[in-house]
FITI-684776 format. One line per 5 residues: number of its first residue (from 1); for each residue x, y, z of N, C-alpha, C. Coordinates in steps of 0.001 Angstrom, whole numbers, plus 500000, padded with zeros to 6 digits. Example, Ala and Ser with C-alpha at 12.3 -4.5 7.8 and 13.67 -1.06 7.14 Angstrom:
REM residues 2
1> 513190/494310/507800/512300/495500/507800/513200/496700/507800 ~ 512850/497750/507080/513670/498940/507140/512900/500030/507870
This chain:
REM residues 373
1> 620559/523572/490816/619438/524303/490199/619784/525775/490048 ~ 620344/526347/491145/620721/527768/491116/621820/528018/490082 ~ 622767/527029/489992/623861/527185/489031/623332/527188/487604 ~ 622305/526332/487328/621703/526257/485999/621027/527557/485617 ~ 620313/528151/486575/619648/529440/486325/620678/530527/486073
6> 621754/530498/486862/622804/531517/486724/623457/531444/485346 ~ 623719/530194/484892/624327/530038/483568/623392/530520/482476 ~ 622104/530194/482634/621115/530619/481641/621033/532137/481589 ~ 621113/532756/482774/621062/534226/482843/622258/534848/482129 ~ 623428/534238/482342/624636/534755/481702/624562/534639/480184
11> 624021/533483/479728/623881/533286/478282/622944/534311/477684 ~ 621802/534521/478364/620829/535500/477870/621439/536896/477844 ~ 622169/537217/478918/622806/538543/478998/623828/538718/477884 ~ 624619/537646/477652/625630/537724/476604/625019/537900/475234 ~ 623970/537113/474979/623281/537236/473692/622681/538621/473527
16> 622143/539158/474612/621536/540496/474569/622577/541558/474238 ~ 623754/541427/474876/624826/542409/474630/625291/542335/473178 ~ 625474/541082/472707/625904/540910/471311/624858/541463/470355 ~ 623595/541179/470662/622510/541698/469831/622475/543206/469831 ~ 622742/543791/471012/622754/545257/471123/623876/545854/470274
21> 625061/545229/470368/626201/545733/469603/625955/545620/468103 ~ 625363/544490/467705/625049/544322/466283/624051/545375/465827 ~ 623074/545664/466675/622076/546689/466343/622733/548047/466162 ~ 623684/548359/467059/624403/549637/466959/625175/549709/465645 ~ 625866/548615/465302/626641/548592/464063/625747/548749/462840
26> 624592/548103/462874/623643/548221/461765/623147/549650/461632 ~ 622838/550272/462798/622374/551668/462774/623455/552587/462201 ~ 624712/552376/462652/625830/553189/462149/625996/552994/460645 ~ 625872/551742/460203/626003/551446/458769/624908/552123/457956 ~ 623671/552022/458472/622553/552664/457776/622738/554173/457749
31> 623213/554736/458869/623441/556188/458942/624512/556618/457939 ~ 625550/555760/457806/626641/556102/456880/626180/556122/455432 ~ 625119/555331/455153/624596/555315/453787/623983/556648/453397 ~ 623463/557338/454393/622785/558607/454125/623671/559822/454407 ~ 624804/559594/455071/625717/560693/455377/626506/561065/454123
36> 626631/562353/453805/627384/562772/452613/628830/562284/452668 ~ 629334/561853/451535/630706/561356/451453/631622/562503/451037 ~ 631980/563347/451997/632789/564521/451705/634216/564111/451346 ~ 634844/564917/450496/636229/564668/450096/637090/565871/450465 ~ 638407/565709/450377/639323/566802/450704/639292/567862/449605
41> 639818/569038/449935/639859/570124/448952/640713/569727/447749 ~ 641853/569060/448025/642742/568652/446941/642074/567626/446028 ~ 641369/566672/446641/640650/565672/445844/639536/566330/445026 ~ 638915/567338/445621/637860/568058/444904/638429/568737/443663 ~ 639595/569392/443803/640222/570053/442653/640523/569037/441548
46> 641026/567867/441946/641298/566820/440959/640007/566377/440271 ~ 638938/566301/441052/637643/565887/440513/637123/566908/439502 ~ 637329/568188/439789/636901/569248/438874/637674/569156/437559 ~ 638982/568934/437645/639804/568811/436436/639339/567624/435594 ~ 639110/566496/436257/638643/565298/435546/637297/565551/434872
51> 636391/566214/435599/635062/566503/435047/635148/567452/433860 ~ 636026/568451/433957/636186/569419/432867/636754/568748/431622 ~ 637760/567908/431817/638337/567173/430685/637287/566287/430018 ~ 636482/565613/430839/635449/564722/430303/634394/565520/429536 ~ 634033/566687/430067/633039/567538/429399/633522/567923/428002
56> 634781/568375/427904/635298/568800/426604/635606/567616/425693 ~ 635911/566469/426287/636099/565268/425478/634787/564867/424807 ~ 633688/565045/425539/632368/564725/424989/631822/565836/424098 ~ 632377/567047/424267/631900/568203/423496/633089/568939/422874 ~ 633842/568293/422008/635080/568881/421473/634879/570178/420704
61> 633695/570392/420153/633463/571626/419386/633398/572852/420290 ~ 633284/572625/421604/633225/573746/422545/634607/574168/423033 ~ 635632/573405/422678/636989/573769/423084/637417/575072/422416 ~ 638200/575911/423129/638712/577144/422515/639568/576831/421294 ~ 639503/577706/420310/640262/577507/419076/641601/578237/419129
66> 641588/579459/419670/642791/580283/419702/643516/580145/421036 ~ 644837/580360/421002/645611/580350/422238/645109/581450/423165 ~ 645102/581165/424458/644668/582170/425423/644046/581544/426651 ~ 643410/582400/427454/642794/581978/428715/641280/582078/428616 ~ 640602/581037/429044/639142/580972/428957/638570/580457/430278
71> 637234/580503/430408/636571/580047/431629/635396/579144/431287 ~ 635048/578283/432231/633824/577492/432145/633161/577531/433517 ~ 631847/577636/433552/631119/577705/434812/631000/576319/435442 ~ 631124/576275/436757/630926/575013/437477/629512/574496/437242 ~ 628572/575427/437158/627173/575037/436950/626980/574309/435617
76> 627827/574636/434622/627744/573935/433340/628078/572458/433515 ~ 629113/572176/434288/629483/570789/434564/628417/570102/435403 ~ 627906/570830/436386/626898/570260/437287/625587/569976/436551 ~ 625132/570939/435773/623853/570783/435060/623892/569653/434037 ~ 625091/569357/433532/625232/568280/432550/625687/566962/433189
81> 625594/566918/434523/625859/565684/435286/627302/565188/435194 ~ 628239/566130/435077/629645/565749/435096/630230/565819/436500 ~ 629522/566502/437396/629999/566640/438769/628826/566984/439676 ~ 628963/566660/440958/627895/566918/441932/627984/568344/442458 ~ 626920/568831/443113/626948/570167/443712/628060/570280/444754
86> 628538/571492/444953/629619/571738/445906/629306/571195/447290 ~ 628074/571442/447771/627742/571055/449146/627579/569550/449325 ~ 627618/568791/448236/627586/567336/448354/628992/566736/448345 ~ 629963/567546/447954/631339/567060/447870/632229/567617/448971 ~ 631945/568854/449392/632747/569502/450429/631898/569772/451663
91> 632480/569531/452823/631728/569699/454070/631248/571130/454248 ~ 632069/572087/453818/631678/573496/453908/631363/574047/452519 ~ 630875/573185/451646/630619/573567/450259/629657/574716/450081 ~ 628745/574913/451049/627767/576003/450937/628425/577373/450934 ~ 629609/577478/451542/630275/578785/451611/631440/578899/450620
96> 631636/577869/449810/632754/577859/448864/632327/578357/447482 ~ 633284/578915/446770/633074/579300/445373/634162/578646/444526 ~ 633853/578413/443263/634808/577764/442369/634815/578462/441015 ~ 636021/578748/440530/636210/579341/439206/637120/578406/438421 ~ 636746/578087/437197/637523/577136/436396/638088/577847/435170
101> 639424/577842/435047/640104/578466/433921/640643/577398/432972 ~ 640577/577695/431692/641171/576834/430668/642212/577659/429927 ~ 643443/577144/429874/644511/577830/429149/644915/576973/427956 ~ 644844/577562/426773/645223/576852/425546/646545/577387/425023 ~ 647459/576472/424740/648695/576828/424047/648921/575788/422958
106> 648831/576236/421712/648915/575351/420551/647878/574233/420706 ~ 648297/572979/420795/647328/571878/420896/647144/571405/422335 ~ 647712/572131/423286/647679/571697/424682/646746/572568/425514 ~ 646085/571928/426475/645144/572627/427342/645484/572368/428806 ~ 645380/573419/429620/645489/573291/431073/644143/573643/431679
111> 643724/572862/432670/642449/573105/433344/642761/573444/434801 ~ 642395/574658/435211/642802/575150/436524/641585/575543/437354 ~ 641285/574787/438423/640180/575155/439312/640668/576068/440440 ~ 639990/577183/440625/640297/578087/441732/639202/577943/442778 ~ 639536/577269/443871/638577/577024/444948/638822/578002/446081
116> 637748/578609/446569/637857/579536/447695/636802/579185/448735 ~ 637265/578694/449881/636394/578382/451018/636875/579258/452168 ~ 636274/580440/452358/636749/581421/453338/637046/580815/454704 ~ 638275/581072/455172/638680/580590/456482/639175/579164/456501 ~ 639050/578453/455370/639434/577040/455347/640469/576710/454276
121> 640223/577179/453056/641099/576771/451958/640990/577753/450805 ~ 642128/577968/450149/642143/578801/448947/643216/578284/447995 ~ 642842/578044/446753/643815/577666/445733/644751/578850/445500 ~ 646073/578595/445512/647032/579691/445363/647978/579449/444202 ~ 648266/580519/443474/649290/580456/442443/650660/580439/443112
126> 651648/579887/442411/652993/579803/442968/653555/581181/443280 ~ 653332/582146/442402/653918/583474/442632/653401/584093/443924 ~ 652138/583808/444278/651584/584343/445522/652252/583716/446735 ~ 652503/582415/446653/653176/581731/447760/654582/582291/447939 ~ 655284/582515/446831/656645/583052/446901/656649/584444/447523
131> 655777/585308/447043/655763/586683/447553/655215/586757/448977 ~ 654314/585843/449334/653809/585811/450710/654886/585350/451689 ~ 655757/584456/451224/656768/583867/452107/658104/584594/452080 ~ 658249/585582/451201/659517/586310/451091/659270/587812/451133 ~ 659779/588452/452154/659681/589910/452222/660618/590524/451184
136> 660218/591653/450631/661089/592371/449697/662187/593051/450502 ~ 663438/592847/450104/664570/593404/450851/665309/594436/450001 ~ 666126/595230/450666/666964/596209/449963/668449/595966/450253 ~ 668741/594944/451061/670127/594562/451330/670158/593100/451762 ~ 671330/592479/451585/671470/591087/451986/670801/590124/451019
141> 670852/588844/451367/670228/587818/450532/668721/587985/450516 ~ 668114/587772/449361/666656/587819/449341/666061/588221/448009 ~ 664813/588630/448087/664028/589007/446910/664002/590525/446795 ~ 664472/591047/445671/664577/592488/445437/663531/592936/444416 ~ 663193/594221/444480/662283/594793/443493/663074/595663/442517
146> 662888/595415/441224/663568/596189/440185/662751/597423/439825 ~ 663335/598300/439022/662656/599544/438641/661386/599306/437833 ~ 661315/598173/437129/660118/597878/436331/659061/597124/437136 ~ 659264/597074/438457/658326/596435/439392/658411/594912/439380 ~ 659371/594356/438651/659592/592914/438710/660380/592591/439980
151> 660428/591324/440334/661163/590868/441511/662257/589906/441067 ~ 663399/589929/441752/664473/589011/441394/665257/588608/442640 ~ 665806/587396/442589/666604/586897/443705/668043/587384/443582 ~ 668623/587688/444745/669987/588203/444780/670690/587633/446007 ~ 671933/587185/445811/672713/586690/446936/672840/585175/446955
156> 673221/584671/448109/673411/583232/448294/672074/582617/448711 ~ 671190/582485/447759/669797/582099/448020/669684/580587/448245 ~ 668871/580214/449233/668679/578801/449571/667238/578332/449382 ~ 666335/579228/449009/664909/578840/448966/664234/579176/447635 ~ 664969/579002/446535/664374/579266/445214/664457/578045/444293
161> 664358/576869/444888/664389/575624/444113/662977/575201/443710 ~ 662883/574633/442520/661600/574176/441978/661804/572856/441244 ~ 660927/571886/441493/660958/570625/440755/659876/570684/439685 ~ 660283/570493/438431/659333/570655/437328/659769/569819/436139 ~ 658945/568864/435739/659269/568016/434610/660172/566857/435003
166> 660471/566014/434044/661327/564857/434299/662070/564471/433026 ~ 663130/563714/433218/663919/563205/432098/663547/561743/431894 ~ 663028/561420/430731/662603/560049/430407/661598/559511/431424 ~ 660777/560409/431969/659746/560034/432946/660319/559373/434196 ~ 661589/559612/434454/662222/558989/435618/662855/560029/436542
171> 663855/560713/436054/664588/561661/436886/663925/563033/436849 ~ 663520/563528/438024/662890/564844/438095/663902/565940/437776 ~ 663419/567010/437172/664294/568118/436780/664218/569225/437827 ~ 665375/569622/438328/665459/570685/439325/665772/572012/438642 ~ 665036/573041/439023/665230/574389/438492/665458/575345/439654
176> 665910/576567/439319/665965/577639/440319/665200/578840/439779 ~ 664505/579486/440686/663705/580649/440313/664619/581866/440232 ~ 664569/582564/439111/665395/583754/438905/664635/585017/439274 ~ 663412/585126/438743/662674/586383/438904/661185/586180/438670 ~ 660427/587192/439038/658983/587237/438788/658702/588565/438103
181> 658185/588532/436876/657978/589789/436156/656737/590524/436654 ~ 656486/591693/436107/655379/592533/436581/654017/591922/436288 ~ 653976/590905/435413/652724/590185/435141/652623/588905/435963 ~ 653586/588714/436859/653634/587558/437772/654003/586244/437092 ~ 654609/586322/435902/655199/585133/435297/656551/584877/435967
186> 656890/583617/436151/658075/583257/436933/659172/582712/436022 ~ 660319/583388/435992/661443/582919/435179/662262/581920/435984 ~ 662560/580777/435360/663325/579728/436028/664454/579253/435126 ~ 665501/578703/435745/666648/578183/435001/666952/576768/435473 ~ 667204/575883/434537/667546/574502/434896/668895/574463/435595
191> 669029/573571/436564/670301/573443/437275/671239/572454/436591 ~ 670768/571838/435529/671629/570963/434725/671590/571440/433278 ~ 672729/571389/432635/672819/571850/431246/672287/570784/430293 ~ 672077/571191/429064/671665/570237/428029/672739/569159/427869 ~ 672323/567976/427478/673298/566908/427252/674155/567210/426026
196> 673527/567779/425015/674236/568096/423773/674897/569471/423867 ~ 675922/569671/423043/676525/570996/422902/676035/571617/421594 ~ 676059/572939/421565/675535/573664/420400/676463/574830/420075 ~ 676574/575153/418796/677264/576385/418424/676284/577548/418592 ~ 676817/578706/418987/675964/579902/419036/675647/580307/417601
201> 676690/580217/416756/676508/580388/415306/677771/579888/414608 ~ 677623/579374/413412/678797/578835/412712/678841/579247/411243 ~ 678181/580345/410924/678169/580793/409528/679489/581485/409165 ~ 679720/581592/407878/680926/582276/407402/680804/583762/407705 ~ 681799/584280/408431/681822/585688/408818/682793/586425/407897
206> 682236/587293/407058/683065/587985/406065/684102/588885/406729 ~ 683783/589382/407934/684723/590255/408644/685945/589490/409149 ~ 685775/588191/409403/686873/587368/409919/687422/586417/408851 ~ 686776/586428/407671/687174/585516/406582/687254/584077/407080 ~ 686264/583713/407885/686270/582386/408492/684856/582027/408961
211> 684643/580752/409235/683327/580318/409738/683269/580459/411259 ~ 683606/581641/411731/683546/581913/413173/682119/582184/413628 ~ 681227/582409/412667/679851/582727/413000/679652/584212/413239 ~ 678384/584624/413236/678008/585999/413577/677343/586004/414949 ~ 677575/587077/415703/676950/587163/417029/675671/588000/417006
216> 674920/587875/415942/673621/588527/415798/672544/587459/416017 ~ 671798/587577/417092/670852/586522/417473/669870/586180/416361 ~ 669347/587173/415676/668278/586928/414700/668725/586087/413505 ~ 670026/585976/413279/670504/585131/412176/671401/584015/412709 ~ 671212/583655/413965/672113/582704/414618/671575/581277/414650
221> 672478/580347/414890/672095/578961/415131/671405/578830/416490 ~ 671765/579691/417429/671115/579633/418738/669621/579875/418604 ~ 669253/580812/417750/667829/581063/417505/667147/579782/417034 ~ 667766/579084/416091/667187/577841/415577/667101/576782/416675 ~ 668125/576730/417523/668137/575750/418614/667004/576006/419592
226> 666826/577259/419980/665765/577596/420931/664390/577329/420331 ~ 664252/577593/419045/662980/577282/418378/662717/575779/418392 ~ 663764/574996/418180/663598/573536/418173/663243/573017/419562 ~ 663763/573653/420609/663381/573273/421972/661876/573455/422171 ~ 661356/574531/421586/659939/574836/421755/659017/573905/421003
231> 659490/573357/419885/658631/572499/419061/658846/571011/419321 ~ 659867/570672/420096/660135/569268/420422/659858/569033/421908 ~ 660073/567811/422347/659913/567493/423766/661274/567242/424415 ~ 662316/567839/423851/663664/567643/424368/663817/568223/425772 ~ 663169/569346/426042/663282/569996/427350/662088/569653/428236
236> 660888/569845/427721/659663/569545/428463/658634/568931/427524 ~ 657739/568141/428079/656677/567541/427271/655695/568616/426821 ~ 654936/568302/425796/653938/569247/425298/652916/569587/426379 ~ 652554/568613/427202/651577/568860/428265/652101/569891/429253 ~ 653375/569802/429613/653954/570750/430566/654163/572128/429943
241> 654335/572174/428625/654521/573474/427966/653301/574371/428125 ~ 652137/573780/428396/650935/574596/428593/651016/575407/429878 ~ 651994/575097/430732/652195/575860/431962/653185/577009/431764 ~ 653681/577155/430543/654671/578187/430241/654030/579357/429514 ~ 654782/580440/429414/654360/581581/428608/655517/581936/427673
246> 655225/582093/426404/656246/582475/425427/656520/583971/425544 ~ 657794/584352/425492/658153/585759/425669/659240/586162/424676 ~ 659291/587458/424386/660401/588006/423619/661652/587960/424488 ~ 662793/587742/423873/664053/587614/424602/664882/588885/424491 ~ 665644/589179/425544/666557/590327/425530/667815/589925/424763
251> 668006/590493/423570/669111/590055/422711/670074/591198/422370 ~ 670030/592280/423138/670972/593370/422927/672388/592948/423289 ~ 673383/593494/422581/674785/593156/422836/675357/594033/423947 ~ 676396/593517/424610/676976/594199/425754/678490/594328/425567 ~ 679038/595421/426097/680484/595593/426133/681010/594999/427430
256> 682157/594385/427368/682699/593732/428555/683002/594728/429677 ~ 683111/596029/429322/683396/597054/430328/682134/597706/430898 ~ 680976/597383/430350/679724/597976/430840/679477/597586/432291 ~ 678928/598528/433066/678656/598270/434484/677162/598230/434808 ~ 676320/598520/433860/674875/598506/434112/674395/597064/434319
261> 673608/596846/435383/673068/595503/435631/671542/595497/435697 ~ 670934/596527/435108/669475/596669/435175/668752/595940/434048 ~ 669497/595558/433013/668867/594971/431839/668620/595989/430742 ~ 668908/597258/431013/668672/598302/430004/669490/598066/428735 ~ 670684/597497/428894/671528/597251/427725/671007/596051/426940
266> 670912/594913/427610/670500/593681/426928/669069/593764/426400 ~ 668199/594417/427151/666785/594478/426753/666462/595686/425880 ~ 667508/596412/425458/667281/597518/424521/666894/596973/423149 ~ 667229/595725/422900/666816/595039/421672/666115/593745/422079 ~ 664898/593579/421622/664126/592376/421930/664018/591504/420680
271> 663947/590219/420880/663817/589298/419747/662536/589583/418972 ~ 662579/589333/417686/661411/589579/416834/660264/588627/417171 ~ 660606/587407/417563/659598/586391/417889/659581/586119/419387 ~ 658533/585425/419813/658444/584983/421204/658913/583537/421292 ~ 659523/583204/422428/660100/581877/422612/659652/581283/423940
276> 659475/579959/423944/659195/579267/425203/660467/579085/426019 ~ 661595/578938/425322/662860/578681/426004/663918/579673/425556 ~ 664827/579987/426478/665901/580914/426172/667152/580520/426931 ~ 668079/581465/427031/669300/581288/427814/669463/582531/428685 ~ 670319/582442/429681/670481/583533/430646/671154/584747/430013
281> 670683/585934/430381/671327/587181/429963/672429/587533/430956 ~ 673415/588276/430493/674540/588623/431363/674118/589496/432546 ~ 673160/590397/432343/672758/591273/433452/672114/590479/434579 ~ 671467/589360/434256/670830/588541/435289/671879/587890/436185 ~ 673016/587559/435594/674141/587026/436367/674749/588125/437240
286> 674953/589300/436659/675557/590418/437389/674744/590812/438616 ~ 673461/591006/438429/672640/591534/439519/672356/590502/440608 ~ 672675/589237/440344/672439/588205/441356/673522/588181/442426 ~ 674649/588884/442185/675756/588896/443142/675631/590050/444133 ~ 675972/589760/445390/675972/590795/446428/677348/591430/446606
291> 678364/590887/445959/679721/591391/446157/679845/592809/445607 ~ 680343/593717/446424/680462/595124/446012/681498/595322/444921 ~ 682348/594333/444713/683363/594426/443660/682889/593831/442339 ~ 681643/593399/442312/681070/592868/441068/680400/594013/440323 ~ 681112/594580/439381/680609/595723/438615/680499/595434/437122
296> 681453/594650/436614/681463/594275/435204/681407/592754/435110 ~ 680952/592250/433977/680831/590794/433873/682183/590098/433899 ~ 683256/590849/433662/684595/590259/433718/685137/590191/435140 ~ 684457/590821/436097/684921/590814/437486/684715/589430/438103 ~ 685817/588813/438531/685722/587472/439097/684978/587463/440433
301> 684881/588624/441072/684161/588708/442348/682672/588425/442185 ~ 682193/588434/440953/680759/588215/440719/680302/586812/441100 ~ 681254/585875/441254/680844/584536/441679/680530/584504/443172 ~ 680958/585549/443905/680731/585581/445351/679293/585959/445681 ~ 678755/585341/446724/677405/585664/447212/676410/585700/446043
306> 676508/584682/445213/675700/584601/443995/675248/583149/443834 ~ 673944/582916/443837/673424/581545/443768/673584/580898/442390 ~ 673908/581682/441363/673914/581151/439997/675159/580353/439592 ~ 676387/580817/439871/677554/580155/439269/677776/578715/439699 ~ 677243/578306/440817/677521/576981/441360/677211/575829/440433
311> 676258/576011/439514/675909/574896/438631/676230/575182/437165 ~ 676980/576254/436886/677381/576542/435510/678559/575660/435099 ~ 678501/575154/433896/679588/574328/433362/679849/574740/431911 ~ 680416/575913/431700/680732/576406/430359/679510/576372/429446 ~ 678573/577261/429742/677311/577306/428995/677101/578691/428381
316> 676439/578708/427228/676230/579957/426498/675309/580924/427242 ~ 675670/582213/427162/674726/583286/427484/673986/583617/426194 ~ 672877/584301/426317/672182/584754/425111/672775/586072/424630 ~ 673667/586663/425439/674221/587995/425174/675543/587920/424415 ~ 675672/588755/423392/676895/588808/422582/677748/590014/422975
321> 679017/589970/422584/679969/591047/422841/679903/592058/421695 ~ 679562/593310/422016/679380/594305/420949/680690/594866/420417 ~ 681829/594411/420955/683129/594838/420442/683515/594094/419171 ~ 682810/593001/418910/683160/592155/417771/681896/591764/417004 ~ 682103/591026/415933/680955/590473/415207/680862/588962/415394
326> 681794/588390/416201/681833/586927/416300/681978/586389/417726 ~ 682059/587257/418718/682258/586802/420096/680948/586876/420891 ~ 680746/585861/421727/679547/585749/422567/679985/585394/423979 ~ 679262/585884/424969/679614/585588/426355/679145/584187/426755 ~ 679894/583603/427677/679493/582306/428230/679790/582299/429727
331> 679124/581405/430438/679264/581294/431890/680037/580030/432248 ~ 680875/580152/433282/681464/578964/433895/681261/579110/435400 ~ 681718/578134/436165/681505/578243/437610/682482/579188/438281 ~ 683374/579808/437497/684341/580719/438107/684383/582099/437464 ~ 683765/582255/436285/683828/583557/435626/682861/583623/434444
336> 682765/584838/433891/682078/585047/432618/683129/585549/431638 ~ 683181/584941/430475/684143/585361/429463/683455/585321/428108 ~ 684193/585630/427054/683597/585530/425725/684314/584470/424906 ~ 683627/584011/423896/684136/582913/423082/683653/583090/421654 ~ 684387/582541/420718/683965/582566/419322/682640/581832/419169
341> 681723/582418/418440/680363/581885/418329/680322/580471/417770 ~ 681314/580105/416972/681303/578783/416346/681741/577670/417290 ~ 682244/578027/418473/682584/576998/419449/681314/576320/419955 ~ 681464/575120/420450/680309/574363/420945/680259/574385/422468 ~ 679094/574706/422996/678883/574721/424443/677468/574248/424752
346> 677264/573881/425990/675930/573479/426421/675100/574718/426747 ~ 673831/574500/427029/672921/575606/427343/672214/575323/428663 ~ 672241/576293/429558/671413/576233/430762/670073/576850/430371 ~ 669093/576018/430151/667822/576483/429588/667046/577330/430595 ~ 666508/578431/430091/665660/579334/430873/664261/579309/430273
351> 663249/579349/431116/661872/579430/430629/661034/580223/431619 ~ 659776/580472/431273/658886/581270/432120/657592/580519/432406 ~ 657344/580245/433682/656064/579678/434090/655010/580767/434022 ~ 653835/580446/433496/652802/581479/433428/652229/581767/434813 ~ 651554/582892/434930/651080/583350/436240/649906/582555/436788
356> 649485/581508/436065/648381/580668/436536/648854/579349/437153 ~ 650152/579078/437145/650602/577806/437714/650312/577794/439210 ~ 649792/576664/439685/649325/576566/441060/650343/575872/441959 ~ 650443/576369/443162/651322/575791/444183/650734/574490/444711 ~ 651582/573474/444845/651141/572209/445432/651800/571959/446778
361> 653142/572061/446817/653845/571782/448068/655258/572344/448011 ~ 655963/572241/449144/657364/572641/449219/657573/574033/449774 ~ 658808/574272/450265/659168/575593/450786/660298/576238/449991 ~ 660673/575622/448865/661699/576206/448010/663120/575801/448352 ~ 663295/575002/449407/664642/574565/449772/665078/573419/448869
366> 666360/573096/448903/666873/571999/448083/666249/570670/448502 ~ 666021/570503/449803/665437/569256/450301/663922/569204/450137 ~ 663292/570365/449973/661833/570430/449818/661474/571502/448789 ~ 661851/571281/447528/661626/572307/446492/660142/572535/446234 ~ 659840/573693/445675/658458/573963/445272/658032/572934/444228
371> 656791/572498/444334/656181/571629/443331/654855/572252/442935 ~ 654574/572277/441643/653327/572870/441171/652351/571780/440762 ~ 651079/572143/440703/650034/571178/440354/650009/570956/438842
């Protein structure tokens, strides 16, 4: 009899415990239904971009017509039910602010959300991350300040790698950061040359009585090639081009004996048009070397303590030799020399990221290059 009562008590107790646990789970489930479903800051930024794209897709007449930078209010998206209030999406949304920029270049648009949650999170441009993580130096490897207030890398640099774009949507393209101009646009150079070779120019040169070409950029084949890079997707897709800024190129000619490495010679003449893509100037190669014996572009010591020559494979410079009408400088992994413009060489493409590109990850090393959003 006692055993029967004991078993009954155990059964009742067990059922009670199970019932209690089920009640707790039900309460937790009901509570979760009313608890805000907060998301991460990164997911929020993605959500803002998606909402902005959807808004303009539904309202195409509101899209900017001219190239440039524009803004849209978060409240516009919220009031039109494209996105929820900040405090419903972010745990600390009450103290956060959001600014949304739209950048138009030709037919391409970039949508950039700037989120600021004091003490927790802030959207950062790549140039800010670079300058925050690199002290300006006056000797040794590092980031230097030029007379025009721009910044440039000098020496055997290990932390200026950037992954940007891809080849056939498969192989990522590795670049190296060369400099940051006074407007915070970032100049980068591909670490692999073009697959095709190109003549710098191949027109009939009356001075040489031959088709050696002219070394005048404005009438050159190189000009046509760079223009074609900008209008095709050979280098970057149209979508990625919206992250670039078109700039005038330094096309002044240089003497092989010149020792100036400030850019005053090459940039004394600027291209008539702006370009999305260019090639490296000779002064940029010169000033990247720390070797005290690197004074002229013909000095072989310039390959020392210089991050640039390691990936050069006989590629054109944008700079011509002012001693002739047909010679142009080119880079190899061991020297800089000049060559007849009609010869064919590859191009190490240079471009400029605009000052609005946002940092996503990486520390700039080869194993962990910078990646932008």
